[in-house]
C-alpha positions as CSV (number, residue, x, y, z in Angstrom):
1,X,24.2,-35.9,40.8
2,X,27.7,-36.5,39.5
3,X,30.3,-35.0,41.8
4,X,32.5,-32.4,40.2
5,X,35.0,-29.9,41.3
6,X,34.1,-26.2,41.1
7,X,37.2,-24.1,40.6
8,X,36.6,-20.7,42.2
9,X,38.9,-17.7,41.4
10,X,42.5,-18.3,42.3
11,X,43.5,-16.2,45.3
12,X,46.9,-17.6,46.3
13,X,45.7,-20.2,48.8
14,X,45.5,-23.9,48.6
15,X,42.2,-25.8,48.7
16,X,41.1,-28.0,51.6
17,X,38.9,-31.0,51.0
18,X,36.7,-32.2,53.8
19,X,33.6,-34.3,54.2
20,X,30.5,-32.5,55.4
21,X,26.8,-33.3,55.7
22,X,26.4,-32.9,52.0
23,X,26.3,-35.7,49.4
24,X,29.7,-34.9,48.2
25,X,32.9,-33.2,49.5
26,X,33.0,-29.4,49.7
27,X,36.0,-27.4,48.6
28,X,36.9,-24.6,50.9
29,X,39.8,-22.2,51.3
30,X,42.5,-23.0,53.8
31,X,42.8,-19.5,55.2
32,X,41.1,-16.2,55.4
33,X,41.8,-13.9,52.5
34,X,41.9,-10.1,52.6
35,X,39.7,-9.0,49.7
36,X,39.6,-5.2,50.2
37,X,41.2,-3.4,47.3
38,X,41.1,-6.5,45.0
39,X,41.0,-5.6,41.4
40,X,41.3,-8.9,39.5
41,X,38.3,-9.5,37.3
42,X,36.5,-12.9,37.8
43,X,33.3,-13.8,36.2
44,X,30.9,-16.4,37.7
45,X,31.7,-20.0,36.7
46,X,28.2,-20.8,35.8
47,X,25.5,-18.5,34.4
48,X,22.3,-18.2,36.3
49,X,19.9,-21.0,35.2
50,X,16.5,-20.1,33.7
51,X,14.0,-19.8,36.4
52,X,10.6,-21.5,36.2
53,X,9.4,-21.1,39.8
54,X,10.3,-19.5,43.1
55,X,11.3,-20.5,46.6
56,X,10.5,-18.2,49.6
57,X,12.1,-18.4,53.0
58,X,10.7,-16.3,55.9
59,X,9.9,-16.0,59.6
60,X,6.4,-15.3,60.9
61,X,6.2,-13.4,64.2
62,X,7.8,-12.4,67.5
63,X,7.3,-15.7,69.2
64,X,9.7,-18.6,69.8
65,X,8.0,-20.7,67.1
66,X,7.7,-17.7,64.8
67,X,11.5,-17.0,65.0
68,X,12.2,-20.2,63.1
69,X,12.5,-20.4,59.3
70,X,9.7,-21.6,57.1
71,X,9.7,-22.2,53.3
72,X,7.1,-21.9,50.6
73,X,7.1,-22.6,46.8
74,X,5.3,-20.7,44.1
75,X,2.2,-22.2,42.6
76,X,3.7,-22.5,39.1
77,X,5.7,-19.7,37.6
78,X,3.9,-17.0,39.5
79,X,5.5,-14.8,42.1
80,X,2.1,-13.8,43.5
81,X,0.7,-17.3,44.3
82,X,2.3,-19.5,46.9
83,X,2.0,-22.9,48.7
84,X,3.7,-23.7,52.0
85,X,6.1,-26.5,52.4
86,X,6.2,-28.9,55.3
87,X,2.5,-27.9,56.1
88,X,3.8,-24.5,57.0
89,X,5.9,-25.8,59.9
90,X,9.4,-24.6,60.6
91,X,12.2,-26.3,58.7
92,X,15.3,-24.6,60.2
93,X,15.8,-23.5,63.8
94,X,18.8,-22.0,65.6
95,X,20.8,-23.8,68.4
96,X,23.3,-20.9,68.6
97,X,23.5,-17.4,70.0
98,X,20.0,-16.0,70.9
99,X,18.4,-19.1,69.3
100,X,16.1,-16.9,67.3
101,X,16.2,-16.5,63.5
102,X,14.8,-13.5,61.6
103,X,15.2,-11.8,58.2
104,X,16.5,-14.9,56.3
105,X,18.3,-14.3,53.0
106,X,18.9,-17.1,50.4
107,X,21.0,-17.0,47.3
108,X,22.5,-19.3,44.7
109,X,26.3,-19.4,44.6
110,X,28.1,-17.8,41.7
111,X,29.2,-21.2,40.5
112,X,25.7,-22.5,40.7
113,X,26.7,-25.6,42.7
114,X,25.1,-24.7,46.1
115,X,22.9,-22.3,48.0
116,X,23.7,-20.0,51.0
117,X,21.2,-19.0,53.6
118,X,21.9,-16.2,56.1
119,X,19.8,-15.0,59.0
120,X,19.8,-12.5,61.8
121,X,20.7,-13.9,65.2
122,X,17.9,-12.2,67.2
123,X,15.1,-13.5,69.4
124,X,12.7,-10.8,70.3
125,X,10.5,-13.5,71.9
126,X,13.2,-14.3,74.5
127,X,15.0,-11.0,75.2
128,X,12.6,-8.3,73.9
129,X,13.7,-5.2,72.2
130,X,15.2,-3.2,75.1
131,X,18.9,-3.8,74.4
132,X,18.5,-5.2,70.9
133,X,20.3,-2.3,69.2
134,X,23.0,-1.8,71.9
135,X,23.9,-5.3,73.0
136,X,22.6,-7.4,70.2
137,X,24.5,-10.2,68.4
138,X,27.6,-9.6,66.3
139,X,27.1,-12.9,64.6
140,X,25.4,-14.3,61.5
141,X,23.6,-17.7,61.3
142,X,24.6,-19.4,58.1
143,X,23.7,-22.7,56.3
144,X,24.6,-24.3,53.0
145,X,22.7,-26.7,50.8
146,X,23.3,-28.3,47.4
147,X,19.6,-29.1,46.7
148,X,17.4,-26.7,48.8
149,X,16.1,-29.7,50.8
150,X,19.0,-30.9,52.9
151,X,20.9,-28.2,54.9
152,X,24.3,-28.6,56.4
153,X,25.3,-27.8,59.9
154,X,24.5,-24.3,61.2
155,X,27.5,-21.9,61.3
156,X,27.5,-19.2,64.0
157,X,30.0,-16.7,62.6
158,X,31.2,-13.5,64.1
159,X,31.3,-10.9,61.4
160,X,30.8,-7.5,63.1
161,X,32.9,-4.8,64.8
162,X,33.1,-4.6,68.6
163,X,31.5,-1.1,68.3
164,X,28.4,-2.5,66.6
165,X,25.3,-2.9,68.7
166,X,23.5,-5.4,66.4
167,X,23.8,-7.3,63.1
168,X,20.4,-7.2,61.4
169,X,18.9,-8.2,58.1
170,X,22.0,-9.7,56.3
171,X,22.1,-10.1,52.6
172,X,24.8,-10.7,50.0
173,X,25.4,-10.0,46.3
174,X,28.1,-11.5,44.2
175,X,30.5,-9.0,42.7
176,X,32.2,-10.4,39.6
177,X,34.9,-7.7,39.6
178,X,36.5,-9.2,42.6
179,X,35.2,-12.8,42.4
180,X,33.6,-12.5,45.9
181,X,30.4,-11.9,47.7
182,X,29.6,-8.5,49.1
183,X,27.7,-9.0,52.4
184,X,25.8,-6.2,54.1
185,X,23.7,-5.7,57.2
186,X,22.3,-3.1,59.6
187,X,24.2,-1.9,62.6
188,X,24.2,0.9,65.1
189,X,27.8,1.9,66.0
190,X,28.9,3.2,69.4
191,X,31.8,5.3,70.5
192,X,32.3,3.6,73.9
193,X,32.9,0.0,75.0
194,X,29.7,0.0,77.1
195,X,27.6,1.0,74.0
196,X,26.0,4.0,75.6
197,X,27.1,6.7,73.2
198,X,26.1,6.4,69.6
199,X,28.2,7.7,66.7
200,X,25.4,10.1,65.7
201,X,24.6,8.3,62.4
202,X,21.7,6.1,63.7
203,X,21.4,2.6,62.3
204,X,23.5,2.3,59.1
205,X,24.5,-0.3,56.6
206,X,27.9,-2.0,57.0
207,X,29.6,-4.3,54.4
208,X,32.2,-7.0,54.3
209,X,33.3,-9.4,51.7
210,X,33.7,-13.2,51.6
211,X,34.3,-16.0,49.2
212,X,33.1,-18.9,51.3
213,X,30.7,-17.5,54.0
214,X,33.1,-18.7,56.6
215,X,35.7,-16.0,56.7
216,X,34.9,-12.3,56.2
217,X,36.9,-9.1,55.8
218,X,36.6,-6.4,58.5
219,X,33.3,-4.6,57.9
220,X,33.2,-0.9,56.9
221,X,30.3,1.6,56.7
222,X,28.6,1.4,53.3
223,X,25.6,3.6,53.5
224,X,24.1,5.9,56.1
225,X,21.2,8.4,56.4
226,X,23.7,11.3,56.1
227,X,24.3,10.2,52.5
228,X,20.6,10.8,51.5
229,X,19.5,14.5,51.2
230,X,16.3,15.0,53.2
231,X,16.7,11.9,55.4
232,X,16.6,12.2,59.2
233,X,20.2,11.5,60.1
234,X,19.6,10.5,63.7
235,X,16.9,7.9,62.8
236,X,19.3,6.2,60.4
237,X,18.3,3.4,58.0
238,X,17.7,-0.3,58.1
239,X,17.1,-3.3,55.8
240,X,19.1,-2.8,52.6
241,X,18.3,-5.2,49.7
242,X,19.9,-5.2,46.3
243,X,18.6,-6.4,42.9
244,X,20.8,-6.6,39.8
245,X,19.3,-6.0,36.4
246,X,21.0,-5.3,33.0
247,X,24.3,-4.4,34.6
248,X,22.9,-2.0,37.2
249,X,22.4,-2.5,40.9
250,X,19.1,-1.4,42.4
251,X,19.2,-0.9,46.2
252,X,16.1,-0.5,48.4
253,X,16.4,0.6,52.0
254,X,14.1,1.8,54.8
255,X,14.8,5.5,55.8
256,X,13.0,8.3,57.5
257,X,12.3,11.4,55.4
258,X,12.2,14.8,57.1
259,X,9.1,15.7,55.1
260,X,6.9,14.6,52.2
261,X,6.3,11.1,53.6
262,X,3.8,10.1,56.3
263,X,6.1,7.6,57.9
264,X,9.5,5.9,57.5
265,X,9.4,4.2,54.1
266,X,11.4,2.6,51.3
267,X,14.1,4.5,49.3
268,X,15.2,3.3,45.9
269,X,18.7,4.0,44.4
270,X,20.6,2.7,41.4
271,X,24.4,2.5,40.7
272,X,26.6,0.8,38.1
273,X,29.0,-0.2,40.9
274,X,28.0,-2.4,43.8
275,X,30.7,-1.6,46.3
276,X,30.9,2.1,46.0
277,X,29.9,3.7,49.3
278,X,27.0,6.1,49.9
279,X,29.2,9.2,50.1
280,X,30.6,8.6,46.6
281,X,27.5,10.1,44.8
282,X,27.3,7.1,42.5
283,X,24.1,5.8,44.1
284,X,21.4,7.9,42.4
285,X,18.0,8.3,44.0
286,X,15.2,6.8,41.9
287,X,12.3,6.9,44.2
288,X,11.3,7.3,47.9
289,X,8.2,6.9,50.1
290,X,7.5,3.8,47.9
291,X,5.1,2.0,50.2
292,X,2.9,4.9,51.1
293,X,2.5,6.0,47.5
294,X,1.5,2.4,46.6
295,X,-1.1,2.3,49.3
296,X,0.6,0.4,52.1
297,X,0.9,1.3,55.8
298,X,4.4,1.8,57.3
299,X,6.6,-1.0,56.0
300,X,10.2,-2.3,56.3
301,X,12.2,-5.4,55.3
302,X,12.1,-4.9,51.5
303,X,13.2,-7.8,49.3
304,X,13.4,-7.2,45.5
305,X,13.8,-9.6,42.6
306,X,13.5,-9.8,38.9
307,X,10.6,-11.9,37.6
308,X,11.3,-15.2,35.8
309,X,10.8,-15.3,32.1
310,X,7.1,-16.2,31.4
311,X,6.0,-15.3,35.0
312,X,2.2,-15.6,34.6
313,X,1.5,-12.7,37.0
314,X,2.3,-10.3,34.1
315,X,4.9,-8.3,36.0
316,X,8.7,-7.9,35.4
317,X,9.9,-6.8,38.8
318,X,8.8,-7.3,42.4
319,X,9.4,-5.4,45.7
320,X,8.0,-7.1,48.7
321,X,7.6,-5.0,51.8
322,X,6.9,-6.1,55.4
323,X,3.8,-4.6,57.1
324,X,5.4,-5.6,60.4
325,X,2.5,-4.3,62.5
326,X,-0.1,-6.1,60.5
327,X,-0.4,-8.9,57.9
328,X,3.3,-9.3,57.1
329,X,4.6,-9.2,53.5
330,X,2.9,-7.2,50.8
331,X,4.0,-7.7,47.2
332,X,4.5,-4.6,45.1
333,X,5.1,-5.0,41.4
334,X,6.1,-3.0,38.3
335,X,7.1,-3.5,34.7
336,X,9.7,-0.7,34.5
337,X,12.5,0.7,36.7
338,X,12.9,3.9,34.9
339,X,12.2,7.3,36.4
340,X,9.7,7.5,39.3
341,X,8.7,3.8,39.5
342,X,5.0,3.1,39.3
343,X,4.5,0.3,41.8
344,X,1.3,-1.7,41.7
345,X,-0.3,-3.1,44.9
346,X,-1.9,-6.3,43.3
347,X,-5.4,-7.2,44.3
348,X,-5.0,-10.9,43.6
349,X,-2.2,-12.6,45.5
350,X,-1.9,-15.5,47.9
351,X,1.1,-15.6,50.3
352,X,1.7,-18.1,53.2
353,X,0.1,-17.1,56.5
354,X,1.8,-14.1,58.2
355,X,5.1,-14.1,56.3
356,X,7.6,-11.6,57.7
357,X,10.9,-10.3,56.3
358,X,12.5,-12.9,54.1
359,X,13.7,-13.4,50.5
360,X,12.5,-15.0,47.2
361,X,14.8,-17.2,45.1
362,X,14.3,-18.1,41.4
363,X,14.5,-21.8,40.9
364,X,14.5,-24.1,37.9
365,X,11.7,-26.5,36.8
366,X,13.9,-29.4,37.9
367,X,14.5,-27.9,41.3
368,X,10.8,-27.2,41.8
369,X,9.9,-30.8,40.9
370,X,12.5,-32.2,43.2
371,X,11.4,-30.0,46.2
372,X,7.7,-30.7,45.6
373,X,8.4,-34.4,45.3
374,X,10.3,-34.5,48.5
375,X,7.7,-32.6,50.6
376,X,4.8,-34.4,48.9
377,X,6.3,-37.6,50.1
378,X,6.2,-36.3,53.7
379,X,2.7,-34.7,53.4
380,X,-0.2,-36.7,54.9
381,X,-2.5,-38.3,52.3
382,X,-5.7,-40.2,52.7
383,X,-6.1,-42.0,56.0
384,X,-2.8,-40.5,57.2
385,X,-4.5,-37.1,57.5
386,X,-6.8,-38.4,60.3
387,X,-3.8,-39.5,62.4
388,X,-1.6,-36.5,61.7
389,X,-4.2,-33.8,62.1
390,X,-3.9,-33.1,65.8
391,X,-4.7,-30.1,68.0
392,X,-2.5,-30.1,71.2
393,X,-4.4,-30.5,74.5
394,X,-3.1,-27.1,75.8
395,X,-3.0,-24.0,73.7
396,X,-2.0,-20.4,74.2
397,X,-4.8,-17.9,73.5
398,X,-4.6,-16.6,69.9
399,X,-3.2,-19.9,68.5
400,X,-4.0,-20.5,64.8
401,X,-5.4,-24.0,64.4
402,X,-3.7,-26.5,62.0
403,X,-5.0,-27.0,58.5
404,X,-3.3,-29.7,56.3
405,X,-2.2,-28.7,52.8
406,X,-4.8,-29.4,50.2
407,X,-7.8,-28.9,52.6
408,X,-10.1,-26.2,53.7
409,X,-11.1,-26.2,57.4
410,X,-14.0,-25.0,59.4
411,X,-14.0,-25.0,63.2
412,X,-16.5,-24.8,66.0
413,X,-15.6,-24.2,69.7
414,X,-18.4,-25.3,72.1
415,X,-20.8,-25.1,69.2
416,X,-19.8,-21.6,68.1
417,X,-18.1,-21.0,64.7
418,X,-14.5,-19.8,64.9
419,X,-13.2,-17.0,62.7
420,X,-9.9,-17.2,60.9
421,X,-9.1,-20.6,62.4
422,X,-7.9,-18.9,65.6
423,X,-8.8,-20.0,69.2
424,X,-8.8,-17.2,71.8
425,X,-9.6,-16.9,75.5
426,X,-10.4,-13.5,76.9
427,X,-11.1,-14.8,80.4
428,X,-8.7,-14.3,83.3
429,X,-8.4,-18.1,83.8
430,X,-7.8,-21.0,81.4
431,X,-10.9,-22.7,80.1
432,X,-11.7,-26.1,78.5
433,X,-13.1,-26.1,75.0
434,X,-14.7,-28.8,73.0
435,X,-13.3,-28.2,69.5
436,X,-14.8,-29.7,66.4
437,X,-13.0,-29.5,63.0
438,X,-14.1,-30.4,59.5
439,X,-11.7,-30.7,56.6
440,X,-12.8,-30.5,53.0
441,X,-10.9,-31.5,50.0
442,X,-11.2,-29.8,46.6
443,X,-13.2,-32.9,45.4
444,X,-15.8,-32.3,48.2
445,X,-14.8,-35.2,50.4
446,X,-14.7,-34.4,54.1
447,X,-13.4,-35.7,57.4
448,X,-14.2,-34.5,60.9
449,X,-12.4,-34.8,64.3
450,X,-13.2,-33.5,67.8
451,X,-10.6,-32.4,70.4
452,X,-10.7,-31.4,74.1
453,X,-8.5,-28.4,74.5
454,X,-7.5,-26.3,77.5
455,X,-7.0,-22.7,76.3
456,X,-4.8,-20.6,78.5
457,X,-5.5,-17.0,79.4
458,X,-3.9,-14.2,77.4
459,X,-1.6,-13.5,80.4
460,X,-0.3,-17.1,80.6
461,X,3.5,-17.5,80.9
462,X,5.5,-19.3,78.3
463,X,8.0,-22.1,78.9
464,X,10.6,-23.3,76.4
465,X,13.1,-26.2,76.4
466,X,16.5,-26.2,74.7
467,X,20.0,-27.6,74.9
468,X,23.2,-25.7,74.5
469,X,26.5,-26.2,72.5
470,X,29.5,-26.9,74.8
471,X,32.3,-24.3,74.7
472,X,35.0,-26.4,76.4
473,X,35.6,-29.3,78.8
474,X,36.9,-26.9,81.5
475,X,34.2,-24.2,81.0
476,X,31.1,-23.7,83.0
477,X,29.3,-24.6,79.8
478,X,31.1,-27.9,79.6
479,X,29.4,-30.9,77.9
480,X,27.5,-32.4,80.9
481,X,25.9,-29.0,81.5
482,X,25.4,-27.9,77.9
483,X,23.9,-31.2,76.8
484,X,21.1,-31.2,79.4
485,X,17.5,-29.9,79.2
486,X,17.5,-26.2,79.8
487,X,14.2,-24.4,80.5
488,X,13.4,-20.7,80.2
489,X,10.3,-19.0,81.4
490,X,8.6,-15.8,80.4
491,X,8.1,-12.9,82.9
492,X,5.4,-10.3,83.1
493,X,7.2,-8.3,80.5
494,X,7.3,-11.2,78.1
495,X,11.1,-11.6,78.3
496,X,12.4,-15.1,78.7
497,X,14.6,-15.9,81.7
498,X,16.6,-19.2,81.9
499,X,15.9,-21.3,85.0
500,X,18.7,-22.4,87.2
501,X,20.9,-19.6,85.8
502,X,21.1,-21.5,82.5
503,X,23.0,-24.4,84.0
504,X,20.5,-27.0,83.0
505,X,17.4,-28.5,84.7
506,X,17.1,-32.1,83.5
507,X,20.0,-34.5,83.0
508,X,19.8,-37.8,81.2
509,X,20.7,-41.0,82.9
510,X,24.0,-42.6,81.9
511,X,24.7,-46.2,80.9
512,X,26.4,-48.5,83.3
513,X,29.4,-50.0,81.5
514,X,31.0,-51.8,84.5
515,X,31.6,-51.6,88.2
516,X,31.6,-47.9,89.2
517,X,31.7,-47.0,85.5
518,X,29.1,-45.0,83.7
519,X,29.0,-43.7,80.2
520,X,27.5,-40.2,80.4
521,X,24.5,-39.3,78.2
522,X,23.0,-36.0,77.2
523,X,20.2,-34.6,75.1
524,X,19.7,-32.6,71.9
525,X,16.6,-30.9,70.5
526,X,14.4,-31.2,73.6
527,X,10.7,-30.5,73.0
528,X,7.9,-29.8,75.5
529,X,4.5,-31.5,75.4
530,X,1.6,-32.3,77.7
531,X,0.7,-35.9,78.7
532,X,-2.9,-37.0,78.6
533,X,-3.4,-36.1,82.3
534,X,-2.0,-32.6,81.9
535,X,1.5,-33.4,83.2
536,X,4.4,-31.7,81.4
537,X,6.7,-33.8,79.3
538,X,10.0,-33.5,77.5
539,X,11.0,-35.6,74.5
540,X,14.6,-35.3,73.2
541,X,17.3,-37.0,71.2
542,X,19.7,-39.0,73.5
543,X,23.4,-38.3,72.7
544,X,26.8,-38.9,74.1
545,X,29.0,-36.2,75.5
546,X,30.6,-35.7,72.0
547,X,27.1,-35.0,70.6
548,X,26.7,-38.4,68.7
549,X,23.2,-39.7,68.9
550,X,22.5,-43.1,70.4
551,X,21.5,-46.1,68.3
552,X,17.9,-46.1,67.1
553,X,16.5,-48.3,69.9
554,X,17.7,-45.7,72.6
555,X,17.8,-42.6,70.5
556,X,14.8,-40.9,72.1
557,X,14.4,-40.1,75.8
558,X,11.2,-39.1,77.7
559,X,10.9,-37.0,80.9
560,X,7.7,-36.4,82.8
561,X,6.8,-33.9,85.5
562,X,5.0,-34.6,88.7
563,X,1.3,-33.7,88.1
564,X,1.2,-31.9,91.5
565,X,4.7,-30.4,91.4
566,X,5.4,-29.3,87.8
567,X,9.0,-28.5,88.6
568,X,9.8,-32.1,89.6
569,X,10.7,-34.3,86.6
570,X,11.7,-38.0,86.3
571,X,13.2,-39.8,83.3
572,X,10.8,-42.4,82.1
573,X,13.3,-44.1,79.8
574,X,14.0,-44.4,76.1
575,X,11.6,-44.8,73.2
576,X,12.4,-47.1,70.3
577,X,11.1,-45.3,67.2
578,X,12.5,-48.0,64.9
579,X,14.1,-45.5,62.7
580,X,17.1,-47.0,60.9
581,X,18.1,-43.6,59.6
582,X,18.4,-41.8,63.0
583,X,16.3,-39.5,65.1
584,X,16.5,-35.7,65.3
585,X,14.1,-33.0,66.6
586,X,11.5,-35.4,68.0
587,X,8.1,-34.0,69.0
588,X,5.1,-35.5,70.8
589,X,1.5,-34.4,70.9
590,X,-1.4,-36.0,72.8
591,X,-4.3,-36.5,70.4
592,X,-7.4,-36.3,72.6
593,X,-9.6,-37.5,69.7
594,X,-7.7,-40.7,69.0
595,X,-6.4,-41.0,72.6
596,X,-2.9,-41.7,71.3
597,X,0.3,-39.7,71.1
598,X,1.5,-38.5,67.7
599,X,5.3,-38.7,67.7
600,X,7.2,-37.1,64.8
601,X,10.9,-36.6,64.0
602,X,13.4,-35.9,61.2
603,X,15.7,-38.8,60.1
604,X,19.2,-38.6,58.9
605,X,18.0,-38.0,55.3
606,X,16.0,-35.0,56.3
607,X,12.8,-36.9,55.8
608,X,9.8,-36.3,58.1
609,X,8.8,-39.4,60.0
610,X,6.0,-40.2,62.4
611,X,4.1,-42.8,64.3
612,X,1.5,-43.0,67.1
613,X,2.0,-44.4,70.6
614,X,-0.7,-45.5,73.1
615,X,1.4,-44.9,76.2
616,X,4.7,-43.1,76.2
617,X,5.7,-44.7,79.5
618,X,5.1,-48.2,78.2
619,X,5.9,-47.5,74.6
620,X,3.0,-49.5,73.1
621,X,3.2,-49.4,69.4
622,X,1.0,-48.9,66.3
623,X,3.4,-48.1,63.5
624,X,1.7,-46.1,60.7
625,X,4.5,-44.5,58.7
626,X,8.1,-45.0,59.4
């Protein structure tokens, strides 16, 4: 793509030009800009391109893996039929804040030259829900991309008020009257510094403005339950989403009605002005109790979008709602937004497995082809499927077994057929299972593979590995501590507690550079796995104290626990993955069928790479796809 400068509306500040992780320089503002009260008109530089498909970003469940972001693409120009990308595996994860990602929102910039992705900084898997609305995050997690494939560095940006207890479900809408993005999210506000006394409004929607998703104006209340006749004020509202159509803004929010609705449900409003607040009276109520009237259970997390021209589903508008206690997203659809909207609960739709609160983005035919080509090049084909189709040797009860894209799977555990590709253990102790899987292509060809798997009991505790971002050379979280392997363990209540008071557990060996001189080394992206004999392992990217990865031949480091004392680890050394383009987010899985380790990673071009290794301690090699 030819580099070009995008001139955003003039606001009396000079441009800064810097090099980022994108293919060309980005142009950013040199200072924060106060946008409140701005009246200058500024139209988008580029009109929205004609959509020919859709991209969907979402999270899946209240687990550590589920609170990472996944992507799917529509099967043609049809908002009801979907295919996962990256075999349904996560594509973005957080290394900041709570390290959990929920409620992702994606949008195209007003100029059309990039995409912004926002997400809630919340990990229910690690911290539970007890203090989530009182002492939750006041930050947003933000990424940018120019092609929807390669994403820049995560930005952990504080946007909220000190009085706010949380910052949930962020979204943004471009307002051409001020040439800026209106960003809104859910917060509960408190009267005291300890966040013990609420302001009486319950959860409400706050709003701020930005032009670059780096600096934001001070947030102000935008919409609260007190603005809606018949709403239960103390229960407040959550999860506002906005759809623009023919010059009008349609807002959908979850509220609790005092009567006439069996549960909290979705409210629909319309206004000619985006930024006017709820007390102004300009937001007219169109509909309420939308989910229940359409036949859903209690839902939340709405996302609304206008159908592409020629969408083959036959509908013009979509409102997806999250059945958070059940299957996840349910698509509702209609052909008119006038009066009391007649929402249809379609019978024929195919969404990714267990999708939770996210957003759908209209994309062009060229964008669809580029995304599909990228992920098709990293999807296993032919003989590769046999090597990459692996079930880990230790699984939590309730784990859904892997099924490669383009295949149907049937499973048998100890000779008994499994339902829904889920392996469970209702016993009080772990049990060993002989697992047989058969994959079938659409053309009828099949392949089979058998694994030996230890299935943990439902009460098994969960262990997670991570590294931190240093805050300063003289802080407790200085580089040598932050860039070590940290471990966190779940308790009886399911909440995760960092071991060693979050000061790190495993430290990489340094490199001797001379007499009494050592160049310190740290780790990034540590990942847990099990060795063939059941010992616990950690694989990670080896970096220096500034965060720069090692050269390829020493870029991956392996740790192994003592089989008798799981808390005692030793560093086995480095693994040469022979990746000229770098190593990030390495993972290892013991394949009990092939009796080899499958090692996968992401290179510097965001390409998925993999190989198999006979012995991680000796690094014997059989290179299959690098």
